[in-house]
C-alpha positions in Angstrom: 0.0 0.0 0.0 2.8 2.5 0.8 4.3 2.2 -2.7 1.0 2.2 -4.6 -1.9 3.2 -2.4 -5.5 3.6 -3.8 -7.0 7.1 -3.9 -9.3 6.0 -0.9 -6.2 4.9 1.1 -4.4 8.2 0.3 -7.5 10.2 1.4 -7.8 8.2 4.7 -4.0 8.6 5.4 -4.3 12.3 4.8 -7.1 12.5 7.4 -5.3 10.3 10.0 -1.6 11.1 9.7 0.3 13.5 12.0 -2.4 13.3 14.6 -4.8 15.2 12.4 -7.9 13.5 13.8 -8.4 14.7 17.4 -4.7 14.2 18.1 -4.9 10.4 17.9 -1.8 8.7 16.6 -2.3 6.4 13.6 0.2 4.1 11.8 -0.3 2.6 8.4 0.5 -0.9 7.2 1.0 -2.3 10.7 1.6 -6.0 11.2 -0.8 -7.8 13.6 0.5 -11.3 12.8 -0.5 -13.0 10.6 -2.2 -9.9 9.1 -1.3 -6.4 7.9 -3.9 -3.8 8.7 -4.3 -0.6 6.6 -4.5 1.9 9.5 -4.2 1.5 13.3 -4.5 3.6 16.4 -2.7 1.4 19.0 -3.7 3.6 21.9 -7.4 3.1 21.2 -7.0 -0.4 19.7 -8.8 0.8 16.6 -8.2 -0.6 13.1 -9.5 1.1 10.0 -9.7 -0.8 6.6 -10.4 0.7 3.2 -12.0 -1.9 1.0 -12.7 -2.3 -2.7 -15.3 -4.5 -4.3 -13.1 -7.5 -4.0 -13.9 -7.5 -0.3 -17.8 -7.8 -0.8 -19.0 -10.7 1.3 -15.5 -12.0 1.7 -15.3 -14.9 4.2 -11.5 -14.3 4.7 -12.2 -10.7 5.9 -14.8 -12.0 8.3 -12.3 -14.5 9.7 -9.7 -11.8 9.9 -12.0 -9.4 11.7 -12.9 -12.1 14.3 -9.2 -12.8 14.9 -8.5 -9.0 15.3 -11.5 -8.5 17.6 -10.2 -11.5 19.6 -6.9 -9.6 20.0 -8.9 -6.7 21.6 -9.2 -4.5 18.5 -12.2 -2.7 17.1 -12.3 -2.9 13.3 -14.0 -0.2 11.1 -14.3 -1.1 7.4 -15.2 1.5 4.8 -15.9 1.0 1.1 -13.4 3.0 -1.1 -16.5 4.8 -2.5 -17.6 5.9 1.0 -14.1 7.3 1.7 -14.1 9.3 -1.6 -17.7 10.5 -1.6 -18.6 10.7 2.1 -15.3 11.8 3.6 -16.8 13.9 6.4 -19.1 11.1 7.4 -16.2 8.7 7.5 -14.2 11.1 9.6 -17.2 11.5 11.9 -17.6 7.7 12.3 -14.0 7.3 13.1 -14.1 10.2 15.6 -17.1 8.7 17.3 -15.3 5.5 18.0 -12.2 7.3 19.1 -14.1 9.5 21.5 -16.1 6.7 23.0 -15.1 5.4 26.4 -14.0 2.2 24.8 -14.0 1.5 21.0 -15.7 -1.8 21.6 -18.5 0.0 23.3 -19.2 2.5 20.6 -22.9 2.6 20.1 -24.7 2.7 16.8 -21.7 2.0 14.6 -21.4 -1.1 12.5 -18.3 -2.2 10.6 -18.9 0.8 8.2 -21.3 3.5 7.6 -23.5 1.5 5.3 -23.2 -1.3 2.8 -23.8 1.0 -0.1 -21.0 1.8 -2.4 -19.7 -1.7 -2.8 -18.7 -1.1 -6.4 -15.7 1.1 -5.5 
């Protein structure tokens, strides 16, 4: 991803890097063996993934998310289309989890804003 990120990954990294989102520190391309996650805030145990259409109903992603949740992480997944067309809503959803007492207790947020936009 670092060498050739998608436009959605570039947009997310621009939003998250240098403590730009509420002063929370994010890293990109972090290894959580045996996986590599797109973006992570270790302090809040929050992982953010930007997904294209190849991830639609992907059983490997579901297995991966279960593993990561088992390691104490909260996983937010956004479709690339959401990141590109609903950037403010994506930022708001991430901030809501970061601002909650515990990311795992964030109310009203699923793994993404919605399931629309799968085609991106």
